[in-house]
N, C-alpha and C positions, 0 to 999 in steps of 0.2 A: 587615385587621382588620375585624371587625364594625363596624356603627354602633350603638355600645350607648348607652342612655341613661345618666347619671351614676350611677342607682341598679342598674346592672345588671352591672357589674364585680365580679370576684372581690374578696375582701379580699385586701389585698397586692397586687393588679396594678400593675404598672409601667405608666404611661403615657408614651411618648416625646413629647416636644416636638417633634421634627422627624423627617420621613421620609428615612431614609438619614443618610450623615454629613455633618456641616457644618464645614467648616475654620474660617472666619474669620466667626463671627457677629456680632462687634462691629461690622465694617465694613459688612455686608451691610443694605441698607434693610429695615425690618420687611415691607413688601409683596414684596421678593424673596426672602424666606426660606422653604425647603420645610416649611411646618407641617404636623403631622400633624392627622389628623381628630380626634383626642382633646385637641388643645391649644385651650385658650379663644381665643385670637386668631383662629380661624375662625368663632367664634359671636358674633353682638353681642347686647350686653346694654342696648342703648339703650332699651327700653321699660321699663327698671326707674328710670328718671331722671324726677325732677320739676322738678328744676332743672339747668341746664347752665352751665358756665363760657363765659363770652364773652371773647376775647382782643382787646385793643386794643393793637395794635403800636407806636401813638404813645408810650406809656408804658413798653414793655419794655427792659430794660438786658441783656437776654441773660444774667442771673445763672445760669440753668440750674436754680435751686431747685425750680419747677415741675417739671420733667423728673425729677429726682432724686428727689424725695419721691412722686410719683404711683404709687399701689399698683397701677394698670391698664396703665401704659405708653401712657396717652392723650394724652400730650403730644408733638406731631411737632416734632422739632428737626432740623435740617440744618445741618451745619458748626458746631456751637455757637450756632446762633441758631434761637429759637423760632419757629414757623410756622405753628401753630395747635394745633386739638383735634381727636382721634380722636373722633367723636360715636358712634361703632358698639362703642367699647369703654368709652366714659366712663360711670361708674355715677352721676356727680355728687355725690361724696363732698365737695367743697369743699378738698381739702386744697392743692391748686394755689392758691387763693385766699389760704388762711390764710399760705402759706409766700411769697407774693409780697412784696418788699420795697419796691416803688416806691410814689410819693404823687404822685396816686391809683394806685391799684393797676392793673395790666396784665391783670388776670384778674379779673372779678365774676361772682357767680352771678345768674342769672335766671331766671324761669320757663321752661318747655320752650317753651312756645308764642310766646313773645317774639320779634320780628324784630329780626335781629342788625344790620341798619342801623339801625334806630328805637333800639336800645339803644346802639350808638357814638354816635349824635348827642345822646344825652342823658348822656354820660358824665360824671362827677362831676370837678370842677376840684381843682387842689392845694389841700390844707388848708393853712390858715396856723397856724404855731405861736405859741402865746402867749408872751410874755417875762414 
């Protein structure tokens, strides 16, 4: 396949996700899948982002809501446990933060240039509910 830009494909062109047959994509880790060059997984979109989600494992309950709702498959989950964010493919939409049910949330949005260790040290504490 030629290395075409998005606007150089013919109308109706079929772009395959993988090179060759893939028998068990559900149990194959993302980084081990044979993605084709036309698949967006092979392209970084990190420079689109002005804010990034930062993950705090101390508050995560592994509900997998962030993984389910992420439109870019940027949540890294192993054995039904959240392990991090794929910043090469995260566009900073904050859907993961919106669907996080914990208090405080285990994912929060911060400016792209913020240092993660600094952000984690200043993480909000549990909000008290008024009775």
